[in-house]
Legacy VTK file of the C-alpha trace (Angstrom):
# vtk DataFile Version 3.0
C-alpha trace
ASCII
DATASET POLYDATA
POINTS 158 float
-13.786 -43.332 16.265
-16.377 -42.227 18.708
-19.872 -40.766 17.719
-18.569 -37.276 18.608
-15.373 -37.813 16.417
-17.745 -38.864 13.497
-19.880 -35.703 13.766
-17.036 -33.385 14.149
-15.617 -35.018 10.859
-18.821 -34.603 9.156
-19.085 -30.846 10.296
-15.567 -30.382 9.016
-16.774 -31.354 5.686
-19.921 -29.209 5.358
-18.433 -26.130 3.862
-16.991 -28.147 0.791
-20.324 -30.009 0.186
-21.999 -26.657 0.338
-19.506 -25.131 -2.003
-19.898 -28.081 -4.419
-23.604 -27.767 -4.409
-23.567 -24.105 -5.121
-21.280 -24.465 -8.224
-24.195 -26.127 -10.306
-26.814 -23.658 -9.385
-27.618 -20.802 -11.946
-26.853 -17.422 -10.325
-30.165 -15.976 -11.550
-32.027 -18.424 -9.470
-30.537 -17.682 -6.134
-32.702 -14.901 -4.865
-35.900 -16.209 -6.241
-38.341 -17.128 -3.562
-40.228 -19.920 -5.253
-42.375 -20.595 -2.244
-44.334 -17.574 -1.019
-43.126 -16.775 2.400
-40.405 -19.165 2.346
-36.409 -18.514 2.096
-34.690 -18.459 -1.243
-31.555 -20.406 -2.042
-29.651 -17.093 -1.155
-31.177 -16.803 2.242
-30.594 -20.615 3.139
-26.927 -20.143 2.165
-26.582 -16.830 4.251
-28.070 -18.384 7.073
-25.196 -20.843 7.567
-22.956 -18.037 8.687
-25.317 -16.355 10.860
-26.460 -19.634 12.553
-22.779 -20.573 12.756
-21.744 -17.618 14.732
-24.589 -18.127 17.236
-23.687 -21.895 17.570
-20.116 -21.098 18.005
-21.031 -18.789 20.909
-23.073 -21.622 22.562
-20.171 -24.025 22.360
-17.955 -21.451 24.013
-20.697 -20.937 26.756
-20.787 -24.612 27.287
-17.043 -24.631 27.605
-16.821 -21.600 29.978
-20.015 -21.525 32.101
-21.927 -23.829 34.323
-25.542 -22.470 35.012
-26.250 -22.030 31.320
-29.618 -20.633 29.811
-29.892 -19.982 26.136
-32.523 -17.774 24.324
-34.518 -18.787 21.051
-32.777 -17.835 17.802
-35.712 -17.961 15.208
-34.463 -16.155 11.888
-37.255 -13.771 10.806
-38.916 -13.738 14.059
-36.003 -12.747 16.476
-34.149 -11.102 13.634
-35.267 -8.603 10.791
-37.361 -10.666 8.108
-35.106 -9.222 5.271
-31.746 -9.737 7.143
-30.494 -12.576 5.000
-31.446 -11.414 1.603
-29.588 -8.201 2.220
-26.252 -10.069 2.849
-23.475 -10.619 0.442
-23.650 -14.391 -0.172
-19.962 -14.857 -1.167
-18.822 -12.873 1.929
-21.258 -14.987 4.163
-19.840 -18.436 2.575
-16.157 -17.313 3.397
-17.463 -16.147 6.787
-19.263 -19.477 7.381
-15.818 -21.411 6.343
-13.797 -19.369 9.064
-16.539 -19.792 11.727
-16.644 -23.575 11.130
-12.919 -23.877 11.536
-13.257 -22.028 14.735
-15.958 -24.206 15.958
-14.187 -27.298 15.070
-11.090 -25.960 17.018
-13.421 -25.152 20.134
-15.258 -28.470 20.337
-12.285 -30.622 19.672
-10.888 -29.588 23.056
-14.033 -30.592 24.882
-13.797 -33.327 27.637
-16.642 -35.631 28.591
-17.778 -33.156 31.407
-18.362 -30.458 28.839
-20.181 -32.807 26.269
-22.586 -33.797 29.047
-23.228 -30.412 30.513
-26.826 -29.479 30.378
-28.353 -25.959 29.594
-31.657 -24.606 29.575
-33.308 -23.921 26.280
-36.959 -22.800 25.859
-37.461 -25.023 22.845
-36.041 -28.325 24.120
-36.565 -30.740 27.085
-32.852 -31.620 27.054
-30.201 -29.672 25.765
-26.249 -30.561 26.119
-23.281 -29.622 24.149
-23.335 -33.245 22.577
-27.116 -32.627 21.403
-26.106 -29.238 19.989
-23.066 -31.060 18.077
-25.514 -33.431 16.637
-28.232 -31.028 15.986
-25.876 -28.898 13.978
-25.023 -31.824 11.700
-28.638 -32.229 10.962
-29.091 -28.398 10.654
-26.500 -28.327 7.814
-27.986 -31.272 5.857
-31.520 -29.975 6.355
-30.577 -26.557 4.736
-28.419 -28.157 2.039
-31.535 -30.422 1.254
-33.641 -27.336 1.007
-31.116 -25.631 -1.283
-31.228 -28.496 -3.709
-34.865 -28.951 -3.357
-35.411 -25.103 -4.335
-33.031 -25.606 -7.313
-34.353 -28.843 -8.785
-37.845 -29.396 -7.849
-40.784 -28.554 -10.470
-43.142 -25.728 -9.352
-45.889 -28.234 -8.940
-44.048 -30.304 -6.363
-43.074 -27.489 -4.121
LINES 1 159
158 0 1 2 3 4 5 6 7 8 9 10 11 12 13 14 15 16 17 18 19 20 21 22 23 24 25 26 27 28 29 30 31 32 33 34 35 36 37 38 39 40 41 42 43 44 45 46 47 48 49 50 51 52 53 54 55 56 57 58 59 60 61 62 63 64 65 66 67 68 69 70 71 72 73 74 75 76 77 78 79 80 81 82 83 84 85 86 87 88 89 90 91 92 93 94 95 96 97 98 99 100 101 102 103 104 105 106 107 108 109 110 111 112 113 114 115 116 117 118 119 120 121 122 123 124 125 126 127 128 129 130 131 132 133 134 135 136 137 138 139 140 141 142 143 144 145 146 147 148 149 150 151 152 153 154 155 156 157
């Protein structure tokens, strides 16, 4: 199994990990912003689908184009501040699951050329389809960690 196969397998499992994490969290805590100016659990969850749509489009761009340049995606900065809070979380979870399935289908067909293809990105020195794949794995787990942290951590430690 290659590194790419391992990453794809991990990405395939993220929706189930997220779903199981959310089962234990009391509904009344989902929209509470425990840290002023920072996202609630609800916002972290809804971000999965919003980011997934953008990332899926980036992978399609890697597949179809040669001279690639991406723009920043900074939720709350390049999007409305309250955008995530206004979304229906259950609908966004279902959308995330569908988008992730589509993303897995797209990247499973990549060859070595596409994985190594470089793009310009204002935030990164080097940006390839492979780096984006790895970045997505870390992004998923970062937000799931934040969700668990907001749920379980005592106020004095946040």
